[in-house]
Structure formats: structure tokens, C-alpha cells
N, C-alpha and C positions, 0 to 999 in steps of 0.2 A: 900786441899779440898778432900774429899772421892771420888768423881767421877773421878777426875784428877789422883789420886793415883792408882785407879783401872785400869783405861785405860792405864796409863803409864806401869804398870806391865805386861799388855798383850803384849804391844809393846816391852817391854824390853826382853821378853821370845824368841823373834826372834833374839836376838842380835848375837848369834853365828852361826846360819843357814844361815840367808839371809841378816843380818845387819838391824839395827834399822832404820836408816835414809832411807834406800830403802823401808822397809815395810811401814814407815809412809807415804812416798811419794805415794807408790802404793794404800794404803788404801784411801787417799785423792781422787785420780783419780777414783777409783773404787765406792767410795760412790757418788762423783759427777755425774758419768756416770749413776749409778743407779736411782738417782733422775731425772736427765734429761730425761732419756729414758722412764720415765713414763708418760711424757707430750710433750716432743719436737720430733715430728715424722720427722722433716725436717732434724735433725742432726742424727737421731736414727742408721741408718747403719753404719756410720763412727764411731760412738762412741761405738756401739756394738762390732765392729771389734776390737776396742782398748781395750775394756774390756776382751775380749776373750784373746788377745795377753797378757794381764798382768796376768789374773788369772790362765792360764795354767802353770805358773811358781810355783804355790803352790798345795800342795796335798789338799785332800777333807776336811780334819780337819781344815787346815789352811784357806781355803775358808770359811768354816763355822765360823771360828773366826772372820773374817772380817764382817760378817753379825751380830754377837754378838756385835762388836764395835759399829756399827751403832745403834744398839737397846740402848746400853749403853748410847751414845751420845744424842739420842732421849729422853731418860727417864731423863737424866740430865737437858736438855733444857727445858723440861715440868716442872721440879721442881723449876728451877731459871735460868734466862737468865744470861748467862756469855760466855766468850771466852774459852770454854773448849779446843779447839784444840790448841789455842795459849798457854794455860797453859800446855798442854802436851808436846807441842814442846819445852818449856822452862824447864819442869821438866826432860826431856829426855836429855837436854843439846845439842839438835840438831843444835843449833846456831853454834856450833863448826864445823859442816859439811856444813852448809850453809852460808858461807862467812860473819860470824859475824852479821847475821841477828837477831834482838831482836824484840819482840812484846810489845806494850805498856800495861802497867799494867792496869787492869780493873778500878782501883780506879782513875787513871788519866784520862781515857776516861769518866768515869761517871761525874768528874768535869767538863770537857768540854761539856759533854751532857747537864748538869744542865744550863749552861750558854746560850744554844740556844734552848733548849726545850720549854721554856715559850713562846718565840717568834713564834716558830713552832706551838704550840698549838693555839695561836692567830690566825694565819693564817688558820689553819684548821676550826676554828669555823667560820671564815669569807667566806672562799672559798670552804670548804668542803674537801679539799685534799691539799698535798703538794708534790712537787718533791725535791729529795735530790740528790745532786751530790758529790760523793767521789772520787778524782782523784788518791789517793794511798790508797787503802782499807786494805791493810795487811791482817790480818786474820779476819778483820771485827769488831774488838772490839769497835771502835768508833760508828759505826753503831748499834751494839748490845746495847751499852750503851744509845744511843739515842732512840731506840725503848722502852727499859725499862723505861725511863724517861717519855716518852709519855703515857705509860701505868699507870704510878702512877698519871697522869692527867686525867685518864678516857677517853683517847683517844684511839681508836683502830687502830694501825697502820696497820693491815692487809686490812682495808677497806680505809684508807686515806692517806697512804704513798706510793710514787713510787720512788724507789731507782735506780739510775744509778751509777755504780761504775767501777773502773779500777784498774788494778796493772800489773806491769812488770813481777813479779814473778808468775809462774803457780801455785805453791803450795798454795800462798796466794789467788789467784783466787779461787781454790777448797774450801780452808777454809772458805771464806766469802760466797761462794755459799752454801755449805753444811749447815753452821749454820744458815743462813737467810732463807733458803728453809724450814728447820724444823720448823721455826717460821710462816711459811705462808706469808712471806713479798713478795711484788711485786718487784722483783730485776731483773735487767739487768746488768751484770757485763762482762766486755771484758778483755782478756788477751792481753795487749798491752802497748804501750809506749805514756805516757800522752804528753809528749813533742813533739815527732815527729808524733804523732797521727797514728802510724803504729798499726794495730790491727791483732792479729793471730787467735783469737777464741772469741766467744760470748756465754755466758750461760745466759739462761732465766729460772727463778724459776717457780715452779708450781703456786705460787701466781701471777705470771704475766700471766699465761695462764688462770686461773680461773677467773681474773678480766677483763683481755683485750681480751683473747681468740684468 
């Protein structure tokens, strides 16, 4: 896909100076903080300090490149819902660095979504809204596919869906948070262990604040 190739090319340009896996991870956190700090004032100071800690490792041109990457992702998501960050992760073969982690292909997630979206649409028609729980979000691909299926059924997920998600991996949390935030979804995602119920951090999307305030 064109968008994935373009984004992967930008990340790959950092291969010899900073390392691709480090830049990818830093981009995720910077993008997540940028989105969060536009709405979440409770966590603003802590996340702003973390943002400055990361960004000072890069020069001005490199920092501007991160902003361009966010714009590229935003444009891609407006064109078509897809797990772009998961695709870039696989395109760059970062799974070698991240302990064999692989992301579900979108066509598999779409098949799963088709099997559940019909019932969900019925519940929305009956109750006006639904709550969705995802205990292992990954990059958010199953949620993205589900949202897409609802849209094909003329359901507006921005107004009718509230998502609660969790993942053990911080990168996955950031990926899900970024991509669903760009779609205006009401999302609360925790960085934590679903089994032990230990929680390290919680991220709430702009869609959460706009709807629930």
C-alpha cells in the first residue's frame, strides 16, 4: 500500500543514525502524547515532560519529520480505515527487535468483524449505543476493522460506540490510541496486565472527552 511504503521509507531513513526500532517507538509515544495533551489536562504535565525528554534527542529537521509522519497517517486514515502503524511495523521487520511480535493482518480482522458487527448494529438500533471491551488490543486492528464494518452499516461509531481496551505492550497501547483517536472514537485504553489487573497508565482519546467530558 502506498501510504505504508511512504511512511516506512521515512522511518528507514533513520536506520544508521538513531536505529529504526528506536525512532518508531519514539514516534508512537510522541504522537500519543501530542494527541493526549490536546484534551487530557490531568496528565498534561507528566506527559509534556516525557515529550521534551524524547524530542531533545532529535534535531529540528528530525522533529519536523515526526510532525509530517502524523500528517501522513492522518491523511491515510481519512482515505481508508486500516492498521497503518501495524503494517509499517511489519514492513520494517521490527518484529525481529520486539521479541517475535506480529500483528494480525487486516483481512483476518475484517472477517472477525463481519461476524460480530451485525449483532452490534442491532444493539445500537435497540439501545442507541454499545460498549466494546478488548483485553489484548495489539495495534488496534480488530477494533479498526469493527469500526469500518459499522460504518458500512450506516452506524456512526463516533456517536454510538464506547471502547475499553488494554494491552501489556506500551507500543501497542500507543498504536491503538493514535489510530482510534484519529477516527474520533470514544476510547479508554490502559497499559496494563489483563490477567493480574496491574495498570501502569491510562490513555483517553479526544473522542472520550468530547462525548463524556
